[in-house]
C-alpha positions in Angstrom: 14.6 -38.5 -23.8 15.4 -36.5 -20.9 19.3 -36.3 -22.6 17.7 -35.3 -26.1 15.4 -32.8 -24.0 18.6 -31.3 -23.0 20.6 -31.1 -25.7 17.3 -29.2 -27.9 16.7 -26.6 -25.1 20.7 -25.6 -25.4 20.3 -25.8 -29.1 17.4 -23.2 -28.5 19.0 -21.4 -26.1 21.9 -20.9 -28.4 19.5 -19.9 -31.3 17.6 -17.5 -29.0 20.7 -15.5 -27.5 22.1 -15.5 -31.0 19.1 -14.0 -32.6 18.6 -11.6 -29.3 22.2 -10.0 -30.2 21.3 -9.8 -33.6 18.5 -7.6 -32.9 20.2 -5.4 -30.6 22.9 -4.6 -32.8 20.9 -4.4 -35.7 18.4 -1.6 -33.5 21.4 0.3 -32.3 22.8 0.4 -36.3 18.8 2.1 -37.3 19.1 4.4 -34.3 22.7 5.9 -34.8 21.1 6.1 -38.4 18.1 8.5 -37.6 20.1 11.5 -37.4 22.7 13.2 -40.2 26.2 12.7 -40.3 26.7 16.3 -40.3 25.2 16.8 -36.8 27.8 16.5 -34.2 24.8 17.0 -31.5 22.3 14.4 -32.5 20.7 11.7 -30.3 23.8 9.2 -30.3 26.4 12.0 -28.5 23.4 12.7 -25.9 23.2 9.2 -24.9 27.1 8.3 -24.5 27.2 11.8 -22.5 24.4 10.6 -20.1 22.3 13.5 -21.2 19.7 11.5 -23.1 18.7 9.7 -20.1 16.4 12.0 -17.6 16.2 10.9 -14.5 12.9 11.7 -13.0 12.9 12.2 -9.0 9.8 12.4 -6.6 9.9 15.8 -5.3 8.1 16.2 -1.9 4.1 16.4 -1.6 1.8 18.1 1.0 0.1 16.1 3.2 -3.7 16.1 5.0 -2.2 17.8 8.1 -0.4 20.1 5.9 2.9 19.1 6.5 5.4 17.6 3.8 7.2 14.4 3.3 10.8 14.5 3.8 11.9 11.2 2.2 11.1 8.9 -0.3 9.3 6.7 1.3 6.7 8.8 2.9 6.4 10.4 -0.9 5.3 6.9 -1.9 2.6 6.7 0.8 1.3 9.9 0.2 0.7 8.8 -3.6 -0.5 5.7 -2.6 -3.0 6.9 0.2 -4.2 9.2 -2.7 -4.4 7.1 -5.7 -5.5 3.5 -3.6 -7.5 4.9 -0.6 -7.9 2.0 2.0 -11.1 0.3 1.2 -13.0 0.5 4.5 -16.7 -0.9 4.6 -17.4 1.2 8.0 -17.9 4.0 6.0 -20.3 2.3 3.6 -23.8 3.7 2.2 -26.6 1.3 2.1 -25.8 0.6 -2.0 -22.9 0.3 -1.3 -23.4 -2.8 1.5 -26.0 -3.9 -0.7 -23.2 -4.3 -3.3 -20.7 -6.3 -0.5 -23.7 -8.4 0.2 -24.3 -9.5 -3.4 -20.9 -10.5 -3.7 -20.3 -12.6 -1.1 -23.2 -14.4 -2.5 -23.0 -17.9 -4.1 -24.8 -17.8 -7.9 -27.8 -19.5 -8.2 -27.0 -20.3 -12.5 -25.8 -22.2 -15.0 -21.9 -23.1 -14.5 -19.9 -21.4 -17.9 -18.8 -23.8 -20.2 -14.7 -24.3 -20.0 -12.6 -21.6 -22.1 -11.4 -23.1 -25.4 -8.0 -23.2 -26.7 -9.2 -20.8 -29.5 -10.3 -18.5 -27.1 -7.4 -18.4 -25.4 -5.2 -18.2 -28.6 -7.4 -15.6 -30.1 -7.2 -13.2 -26.8 -3.0 -14.1 -26.9 -2.9 -13.1 -30.5 -4.8 -9.6 -29.7 -2.3 -8.3 -27.2 0.6 -6.2 -28.2 3.7 -7.4 -27.8 5.9 -4.4 -27.6 3.5 -3.0 -24.5 5.6 -2.9 -21.1 5.1 -6.3 -19.1 3.8 -5.9 -15.6 5.9 -7.7 -12.3 6.5 -10.7 -13.8 8.5 -9.7 -17.1 6.7 -11.6 -19.2 5.2 -10.1 -22.1 2.5 -11.7 -24.7 4.6 -12.7 -26.8 6.3 -15.0 -24.4 3.2 -16.3 -23.2 1.7 -16.7 -26.9 5.2 -18.8 -27.9 4.5 -20.6 -24.4 1.2 -21.1 -25.0 1.9 -22.8 -28.2 4.0 -25.4 -27.1 1.5 -26.2 -24.2 -2.1 -25.5 -25.1 -3.3 -28.3 -22.7 -1.4 -26.6 -19.6 -2.3 -23.2 -20.4 -6.3 -24.0 -21.1 -6.4 -25.9 -17.9 -4.7 -23.2 -15.8 -7.4 -20.5 -16.6 -10.4 -23.3 -16.7 -9.7 -23.6 -12.9 -9.7 -20.1 -12.1 -13.5 -20.5 -13.9 -14.6 -22.9 -12.2 -13.0 -22.0 -8.7 -14.3 -18.3 -9.2 -10.7 -17.6 -8.4 -8.3 -15.1 -9.3 -4.5 -15.0 -8.7 -3.2 -12.7 -6.2 -0.3 -12.4 -8.6 -1.8 -11.4 -11.6 -3.2 -8.9 -9.1 0.2 -6.8 -8.3 0.9 -4.5 -10.3 4.3 -1.7 -11.0 3.2 1.8 -10.4 5.2 4.4 -12.6 4.4 7.9 -11.7 4.3 10.2 -14.8 4.1 13.9 -13.9 1.4 15.7 -15.6 2.4 18.9 -18.2 2.4 22.2 -16.1 2.0 20.3 -12.5 6.0 20.2 -12.1 6.1 22.6 -9.6 3.1 21.5 -7.5 3.3 20.0 -4.4 0.0 17.7 -4.5 -0.3 14.2 -5.2 -2.4 14.7 -7.9 0.4 16.4 -10.2 1.2 12.6 -10.9 -0.3 9.9 -13.5 0.1 6.4 -12.5 0.5 4.1 -15.0 0.2 0.7 -13.8 1.9 -2.2 -15.3 -0.3 -5.6 -14.4 0.9 -9.0 -15.3 -0.2 -10.2 -18.8 -1.5 -13.3 -17.7 -3.9 -11.7 -15.7 -4.9 -9.4 -18.5 -5.5 -11.9 -20.5 -7.8 -13.9 -17.9 -9.7 -10.8 -17.3 -10.6 -10.4 -21.3 -11.6 -13.7 -21.7 -14.2 -12.7 -18.7 -15.3 -9.8 -20.7 -15.6 -11.7 -23.9 -18.2 -14.2 -21.9 -20.0 -11.3 -20.2 -20.0 -9.1 -23.7 -21.2 -12.2 -25.5 -24.0 -13.0 -22.9 -25.3 -9.2 -23.1 -25.5 -9.1 -26.7 -26.8 -11.9 -27.0 -29.9 -11.4 -24.9 -30.3 -7.8 -25.6 -29.7 -6.7 -22.2 -28.2 -3.2 -23.1 -30.9 0.0 -23.7 -30.6 0.9 -27.2 -29.6 4.5 -26.4 -26.0 3.0 -25.0 -23.5 4.2 -27.0 -20.5 5.0 -25.1 -17.8 2.2 -24.1 -19.8 -0.2 -26.9 -17.4 -1.9 -29.7 -18.3 -0.4 -33.0 -20.1 3.0 -31.9 -19.4 6.2 -31.3 
């Protein structure tokens, strides 16, 4: 059986590589035909001469003490300090201290039912496979195909997270892409950047599963005020 599986894998891998090459070729042909042939300075020319790719460089930023960063490490640290400040509980007010305390207390409620395969499949099918993946490089299309091959394994992973009340640390990691805001190119403040966080799809699936459960509980028990319209589905 192992030999059969090995042959099956090699056959599938060859088919995948062939489809990948064909897809790249078709995309390149489509890209080359987007502009008129009569225009010699089209996108294909700019790409070939390296003029199409704009490399964004991080400029020096002003720090809290009035000085400026001098290297890439200092710029990144300045942006991280601004966008992701340190969570220091010593500065908490009474309200925030109460929230921290409640998060550590065990919930005296009935355990949720396990996630079903249909729930996970429905969530995976809603994701856009063209969206950029996170640190692991896996997009929703890859996870969807993997789920169809190993539905029991996938379901057990998410149900284990549910039963243990655990969100894997790896799924919390993100790749942050700083995008310069329009009109802020000459600024030296960290606010000139808009941070785009690329999260792993595996974590997004778990988050969506939990959100669907929470929304079902809220709506089925009519826990929202009737005047609440913002951030609700099918409302404006």
